[in-house]
C-alpha positions in Angstrom: -2.0 -19.1 8.6 -3.9 -16.4 7.2 -6.4 -13.9 8.4 -10.0 -14.6 7.5 -12.2 -11.9 5.5 -14.3 -11.4 8.5 -11.3 -11.0 10.6 -10.0 -8.2 8.3 -13.2 -6.3 8.2 -13.7 -6.5 11.6 -10.2 -4.9 12.3 -11.0 -2.5 10.0 -14.0 -1.6 11.2 -12.7 -0.9 14.7 -10.2 1.5 13.2 -11.2 5.2 12.1 -9.6 5.8 9.1 -8.0 9.6 9.3 -8.3 11.4 5.8 -6.0 14.3 5.3 -7.2 17.5 3.8 -4.8 18.4 1.2 -6.4 20.2 -1.5 -2.9 21.0 -2.9 -1.9 17.3 -3.7 -3.1 15.0 -6.2 -5.2 12.2 -5.0 -4.2 8.6 -5.5 -4.9 5.0 -4.0 -3.1 2.0 -3.7 -4.5 -1.6 -3.2 -3.2 -3.7 0.0 -4.8 -7.0 -2.1 -4.9 -10.1 0.2 -4.5 -13.4 -1.5 -4.1 -16.8 -0.5 -7.1 -16.8 1.7 -5.5 -13.9 3.6 -2.4 -15.5 4.1 -0.4 -13.2 1.8 -0.3 -9.5 -0.2 0.6 -8.6 -3.4 3.5 -6.1 -3.7 5.3 -5.2 -7.0 8.7 -3.4 -8.2 7.8 -0.7 -10.7 9.4 -1.0 -13.9 12.7 0.5 -14.5 11.2 2.7 -17.6 8.4 4.4 -15.5 9.0 8.3 -15.3 8.2 8.4 -11.6 9.8 6.3 -8.9 11.5 3.6 -11.5 12.5 0.3 -9.8 10.9 1.1 -6.5 8.8 -1.3 -4.3 5.0 -0.5 -4.5 1.7 -1.7 -3.6 -0.6 -1.6 -6.9 -2.2 1.8 -7.2 -2.0 5.1 -8.7 -3.8 8.4 -9.5 -7.4 8.7 -9.1 -9.8 10.0 -11.9 -11.9 13.0 -11.0 -14.6 12.1 -9.0 -13.7 8.5 -8.5 -13.6 6.9 -5.2 -10.3 5.5 -3.6 -11.9 2.2 -3.5 -12.7 2.3 -7.5 -9.4 3.6 -8.2 -7.2 1.2 -6.3 -9.2 -1.6 -8.2 -9.0 -0.2 -11.6 -5.2 0.4 -11.1 -5.1 -3.1 -10.0 -6.7 -4.2 -13.2 -4.4 -2.1 -15.3 -1.1 -3.2 -13.4 -1.7 -7.0 -12.8 -4.8 -7.8 -14.9 -6.7 -8.6 -11.4 -10.3 -7.6 -12.0 -11.8 -7.1 -8.5 -15.7 -5.9 -7.8 -16.9 -3.3 -5.4 -17.7 -6.4 -2.6 -13.9 -6.8 -2.6 -13.2 -3.7 -1.0 -12.7 -4.3 3.1 -11.8 -0.9 4.1 -9.5 2.2 4.4 -6.2 2.6 6.2 -4.9 6.2 7.0 -4.3 8.9 3.9 -0.5 9.5 3.4 0.7 12.4 2.0 4.0 12.1 -0.1 6.7 14.5 -1.0 6.0 14.0 -4.7 3.0 15.7 -4.7 0.5 12.7 -4.2 -2.3 12.1 -1.3 -2.5 8.3 -1.1 -5.4 6.5 0.3 -4.7 2.8 1.0 -7.5 0.4 0.3 -7.6 -3.1 1.6 -8.9 -5.5 -0.9 -9.7 -9.3 -0.5 -8.9 -11.1 -3.8 -9.7 -15.0 -2.9 -7.1 -17.8 -2.7 -5.1 -17.7 -5.8 -6.1 -15.0 -8.4 -4.5 -15.3 -12.1 -2.2 -12.4 -12.4 -1.2 -10.7 -16.0 1.6 -8.1 -15.0 1.7 -5.2 -17.5 5.3 -5.1 -18.4 5.0 -1.2 -18.9 4.1 -0.6 -15.4 5.6 -3.9 -13.5 8.8 -5.3 -13.4 8.0 -8.1 -10.7 5.1 -9.0 -8.5 5.5 -11.1 -5.3 3.0 -12.8 -3.1 4.4 -11.9 0.2 3.2 -14.1 3.3 1.7 -11.5 5.9 4.4 -13.2 8.5 6.9 -11.5 6.4 5.7 -8.2 6.8 5.1 -8.8 10.6 8.6 -7.2 11.6 9.7 -4.1 13.6 10.5 -1.2 11.0 13.6 0.7 11.2 13.6 4.5 11.6 16.7 6.5 10.4 17.2 10.4 10.5 18.1 12.5 7.6 19.3 16.0 7.5 16.6 17.2 5.3 13.7 16.6 7.8 13.0 16.3 11.7 10.6 13.3 10.9 11.9 9.6 11.2 12.4 7.9 8.0 10.4 4.7 8.1 12.0 1.3 6.4 10.8 -2.3 6.4 13.5 -4.9 6.3 11.5 -7.5 4.2 12.7 -9.4 1.2 16.4 -9.3 1.8 16.0 -5.4 1.5 14.9 -2.4 2.8 11.2 -1.1 1.8 10.5 2.3 2.0 7.7 5.2 2.8 5.4 5.4 1.3 4.8 1.7 1.0 6.6 0.8 4.1 4.3 3.2 6.1 1.3 1.8 4.7 2.7 -1.8 5.3 3.4 -1.0 8.9 0.0 0.4 9.2 -1.7 -2.6 7.7 0.6 -4.7 10.1 -0.5 -2.8 13.4 -4.1 -2.4 12.7 -5.2 -5.7 10.8 -2.7 -8.3 12.1 -2.3 -6.7 15.6 -5.5 -4.5 16.3 -3.4 -1.5 17.3 -4.6 1.6 16.0 -1.2 2.9 14.9 -0.8 6.2 12.8 1.8 6.7 10.1 1.3 9.7 8.5 4.1 11.6 10.3 6.8 9.4 9.0 9.2 10.7 6.2 10.1 9.2 2.9 13.7 8.8 1.7 15.0 12.0 -0.2 15.3 9.8 -3.2 11.4 9.5 -3.0 10.8 13.1 -2.8 10.4 13.7 -6.8 
């Protein structure tokens, strides 16, 4: 069973998005794109040939252009990566900014894509695309410690593997805020060292 568009908008409306003031980082946006009438979201595996973070699990997204709003950037990247074009009215709200160790400040944008959008993954950027049911991400995260940081590394045990931050942090916050109505913050969670570059 999925979430209705009204339920998602209401949950995000009750949540106070927390931006981060980090002018030292490059701005980026990712899209948490709801499909199957709000019962699933789109998750990709980055192409192995990409210079940055090859082969990692990710939400569609990327760097924002100068003057571009996070919602517009997330929708543009969704079109570039998956061939899915959405209008501005598909934007439902924002989750908290997340600063990455690799030099980006990510703003997660929740998008509504309807029942069964046609996807045309760009093989230059995307190795795989999955429609992940929301009950799959409705799991307790794992936290591990690393010598390089005092903050816990967040991992989500989904899809028979571990998905790490930043994707794990964003998905966990979506689960908490939208699926359970809990105003949980995730910006303090760490990424694994392999994602720091």
